[in-house]
C-alpha positions as CSV (number, residue, x, y, z in Angstrom):
1,M,67.6,231.4,166.6
2,Q,67.6,227.6,166.8
3,Q,65.1,225.0,165.7
4,F,64.3,222.0,167.9
5,I,62.1,219.0,167.1
6,Y,60.4,216.8,169.6
7,R,58.3,213.7,168.9
8,F,56.1,211.7,171.3
9,E,52.8,209.8,171.3
10,S,49.6,210.9,173.0
11,M,45.9,209.9,172.6
12,S,47.1,207.1,170.3
13,T,48.5,209.7,167.9
14,P,52.0,210.6,166.8
15,C,52.8,214.1,167.9
16,E,55.5,216.5,166.8
17,L,56.7,219.8,168.1
18,L,58.8,222.2,166.0
19,L,60.0,224.9,168.4
20,F,62.1,227.9,167.7
21,S,64.1,229.4,170.5
22,R,67.5,231.0,171.4
23,S,67.9,228.4,174.2
24,K,67.7,224.7,174.2
25,H,66.9,224.8,177.9
26,Q,63.9,227.0,177.2
27,S,62.8,224.7,174.3
28,D,63.2,221.6,176.4
29,T,61.2,223.1,179.2
30,V,58.3,224.0,176.9
31,A,58.4,220.5,175.2
32,Q,58.3,218.8,178.6
33,A,55.3,220.9,179.7
34,I,53.4,220.2,176.5
35,V,54.0,216.4,176.8
36,K,52.9,216.5,180.5
37,E,49.8,218.5,179.7
38,S,48.7,216.2,176.7
39,K,49.2,213.1,178.9
40,R,47.1,214.7,181.6
41,L,44.3,215.3,179.2
42,E,44.6,211.8,177.7
43,H,44.3,210.2,181.2
44,K,41.4,212.5,182.2
45,Y,39.2,212.1,179.1
46,N,40.1,208.7,177.7
47,Y,36.8,207.2,176.7
48,Y,38.1,203.6,176.8
49,S,39.8,203.8,180.2
50,S,37.9,202.6,183.2
51,H,40.1,205.0,185.3
52,S,39.3,208.2,183.4
53,F,37.1,211.0,184.7
54,L,35.0,210.8,181.5
55,Q,34.3,207.1,182.1
56,R,33.1,208.0,185.6
57,I,30.7,210.5,184.1
58,N,29.4,208.0,181.5
59,S,28.9,205.3,184.2
60,R,27.1,207.9,186.4
61,D,29.7,207.6,189.1
62,A,30.6,211.2,188.9
63,Q,28.3,214.2,188.6
64,H,30.3,217.1,190.0
65,L,32.4,218.9,187.3
66,D,35.6,220.7,187.7
67,A,36.0,224.0,185.9
68,E,37.8,222.6,182.9
69,T,35.3,219.8,182.2
70,K,32.4,222.1,182.6
71,T,33.8,224.5,180.1
72,L,34.6,221.7,177.6
73,L,31.0,220.4,177.8
74,Q,29.5,223.8,177.5
75,R,31.6,224.5,174.4
76,A,30.5,221.1,173.0
77,K,26.9,222.0,173.5
78,Q,27.5,225.4,171.9
79,Y,29.0,223.7,168.8
80,Y,26.1,221.2,168.8
81,R,23.7,224.2,168.4
82,A,26.0,226.1,166.0
83,T,26.2,223.0,163.6
84,N,22.5,222.3,163.8
85,G,23.1,219.1,165.9
86,I,25.8,217.7,163.5
87,F,28.8,217.9,165.8
88,D,27.6,215.7,168.6
89,I,29.7,214.3,171.4
90,T,26.9,211.9,172.4
91,V,27.2,209.7,169.2
92,A,29.3,207.6,171.6
93,T,25.9,206.2,172.6
94,V,25.9,204.1,169.5
95,K,29.6,204.2,168.6
96,E,30.5,201.0,170.4
97,L,28.0,199.0,168.3
98,Y,30.3,199.4,165.3
99,T,33.2,197.7,167.0
100,T,31.4,195.0,169.0
101,L,28.8,193.7,166.6
102,A,29.4,191.5,163.6
103,S,25.9,191.5,162.1
104,R,24.5,194.4,160.1
105,S,20.9,193.5,161.1
106,E,21.9,193.5,164.8
107,L,23.7,196.8,164.4
108,E,20.6,198.4,162.9
109,R,18.3,196.9,165.5
110,Q,20.4,198.0,168.5
111,K,21.2,201.4,166.9
112,A,17.5,202.1,166.4
113,Q,16.9,201.4,170.1
114,L,19.7,203.8,171.2
115,L,19.3,206.7,168.7
116,P,16.5,208.3,170.7
117,F,19.2,208.9,173.4
118,V,21.7,210.5,171.1
119,G,21.9,214.3,171.3
120,C,23.4,216.9,173.6
121,E,19.9,217.9,174.8
122,H,20.0,214.7,176.8
123,F,22.5,216.2,179.3
124,S,22.4,219.5,181.1
125,I,24.8,221.4,183.3
126,K,23.2,222.6,186.5
127,K,25.6,224.8,188.5
128,E,28.7,222.5,188.8
129,N,26.9,219.2,188.0
130,I,26.1,217.2,184.9
131,V,22.6,215.7,184.7
132,F,21.5,213.1,182.2
133,D,17.8,212.6,181.4
134,N,18.3,208.8,180.8
135,P,20.8,206.1,181.7
136,Y,21.9,205.4,178.1
137,T,23.5,208.6,176.7
138,K,27.3,208.6,176.7
139,I,29.8,211.2,175.9
140,D,33.0,210.9,173.9
141,L,35.4,213.8,173.7
142,G,37.7,212.1,171.2
143,G,36.8,214.5,168.5
144,F,37.4,217.4,170.8
145,V,40.0,216.9,173.4
146,K,43.0,216.2,171.0
147,E,42.3,219.6,169.4
148,Y,41.9,221.1,172.8
149,A,45.3,219.6,173.7
150,V,46.9,221.5,170.7
151,D,45.3,224.7,171.9
152,R,46.7,224.1,175.4
153,A,50.1,223.5,173.9
154,V,49.8,226.9,172.1
155,T,49.0,228.5,175.5
156,L,52.2,227.0,177.0
157,V,54.3,228.2,174.0
158,K,53.0,231.7,174.6
159,K,53.4,231.5,178.4
160,H,57.1,230.7,177.9
161,K,57.5,233.5,175.4
162,M,58.7,231.2,172.6
163,T,59.5,232.9,169.3
164,A,57.6,230.5,167.0
165,A,56.3,227.0,166.9
166,L,54.5,224.4,164.7
167,I,52.5,222.0,166.8
168,N,51.2,218.8,165.1
169,F,49.1,216.2,166.9
170,G,48.3,213.7,164.2
171,G,47.3,216.3,161.6
172,D,45.7,218.7,164.1
173,I,48.0,221.6,163.6
174,Y,48.7,225.1,164.9
175,A,51.3,227.4,163.5
176,Y,52.4,230.1,166.0
177,G,54.3,233.1,164.7
178,T,56.6,232.9,161.7
179,K,59.8,231.2,160.9
180,P,63.1,233.0,161.7
181,D,63.3,234.3,158.1
182,G,59.9,235.9,158.5
183,T,58.0,233.5,156.2
184,K,54.8,231.7,157.2
185,F,54.7,228.0,158.0
186,K,53.7,225.8,155.0
187,V,51.5,222.8,155.7
188,G,50.5,220.2,153.2
189,I,47.1,218.6,152.7
190,K,47.2,215.0,151.5
191,D,45.7,214.1,148.1
192,P,42.7,211.8,148.8
193,E,43.4,209.9,145.6
194,N,47.1,209.4,146.4
195,R,47.9,209.8,150.1
196,A,51.7,209.6,149.3
197,V,51.5,213.1,147.8
198,H,50.1,216.4,148.8
199,A,47.2,218.0,146.9
200,M,48.2,221.5,148.0
201,F,50.1,223.5,150.5
202,L,48.7,226.2,152.8
203,E,50.5,229.0,154.6
204,L,49.6,229.5,158.2
205,N,50.4,232.2,160.7
206,N,48.8,232.1,164.2
207,E,46.2,229.7,162.8
208,A,45.0,226.2,163.3
209,L,44.4,223.6,160.6
210,T,42.6,220.2,160.9
211,T,41.6,217.7,158.3
212,S,38.8,215.2,158.4
213,A,38.8,212.4,155.8
214,S,36.7,209.5,154.9
215,Y,39.7,207.4,153.8
216,E,41.6,207.5,157.1
217,R,39.5,205.1,159.3
218,H,36.4,203.0,158.9
219,Y,34.4,200.1,160.2
220,I,33.6,197.0,158.1
221,I,30.6,194.8,159.1
222,E,29.6,192.0,156.7
223,E,31.6,193.6,153.9
224,K,29.8,196.9,154.3
225,T,32.1,199.9,155.0
226,Y,31.0,202.5,157.6
227,S,32.8,205.8,158.0
228,H,34.4,206.4,161.4
229,I,32.5,209.7,161.4
230,I,29.2,208.6,162.9
231,S,26.1,210.7,162.6
232,K,22.6,210.4,164.1
233,N,21.3,210.6,160.5
234,E,22.4,208.6,157.6
235,I,25.2,210.2,155.6
236,S,24.8,210.3,151.9
237,Q,27.6,211.6,149.7
238,T,30.4,213.4,151.4
239,P,33.7,215.0,150.4
240,R,36.8,212.8,150.5
241,S,38.4,215.3,152.9
242,V,37.7,218.6,154.5
243,S,40.3,220.9,155.9
244,V,39.4,224.0,158.0
245,I,41.6,226.9,159.0
246,S,40.5,228.9,162.0
247,P,41.9,230.8,165.0
248,N,42.0,227.7,167.2
249,C,42.2,224.0,166.8
250,V,39.0,223.1,168.5
251,E,37.1,225.3,166.1
252,S,38.8,223.8,163.1
253,G,38.2,220.2,164.4
254,V,34.5,220.8,165.0
255,Y,33.9,222.2,161.5
256,S,36.1,219.8,159.6
257,T,34.1,216.9,161.1
258,A,30.7,218.6,160.7
259,L,31.4,219.5,157.1
260,M,32.2,215.9,156.3
261,I,28.6,215.1,157.3
262,N,27.0,218.2,155.8
263,P,29.2,220.0,153.2
264,D,26.6,222.8,153.0
265,L,27.0,223.9,156.6
266,R,27.9,227.5,156.9
267,T,31.1,228.6,158.6
268,K,33.1,231.9,158.7
269,N,36.3,229.9,158.6
270,R,38.4,229.0,155.5
271,V,37.5,225.6,154.1
272,V,39.2,223.3,151.6
273,M,37.2,220.3,150.3
274,L,38.8,217.6,148.2
């Protein structure tokens, strides 16, 4: 059994594949398929691209949904309900304000005007069409589609009957199978106080792990720091980081984000808060 490593970038994120196979040809084939699939998803659901299908939905130029998009939006609405409205793909409605405005007072003024249009109840799926109840609500699948891309990569690994794999898209991780010696994959979680070291290591086997952290990204407006995790309601004190282990990467990503906003949210998944 041989180990092969592949690195590429997708969705503005460094990605790494650790594949175990008896054949380099098989491993190369799987890696190429995963890269192609992740690039397809990036092109299709890029919030910032004027050519993406998602942008056409947000600009109301497209209503008819293909099966994949319909399923993703239905899952997003399900997680919106399951997290009591915390995980919300429509926070994109106010997200741009944090990057385009330089005044805190103007941010609060425009945010107050748009907040009534934030919430997954503002769009519905009727047969094969998406219908908005106003012209302002926007959707961003950024906190959803990268994790979905990892799950799609796992599907490709299984389809090609790979022995084992560790898939890592910028910290969104899935461990498939076990290493050739039979041991589980060991994945480190960064120490929020010193990101150069790991606070702990977790062993994974056919499980996904994602981590959301307040220290990774933020916005600064007039010397005030805003978390990149935006909520309809004001966030008070949150953990420095939340890691969630679950059967799939989308599930882990949803709850690691939601628990950053409400650490008391209940989930059946394994959770590590730092």
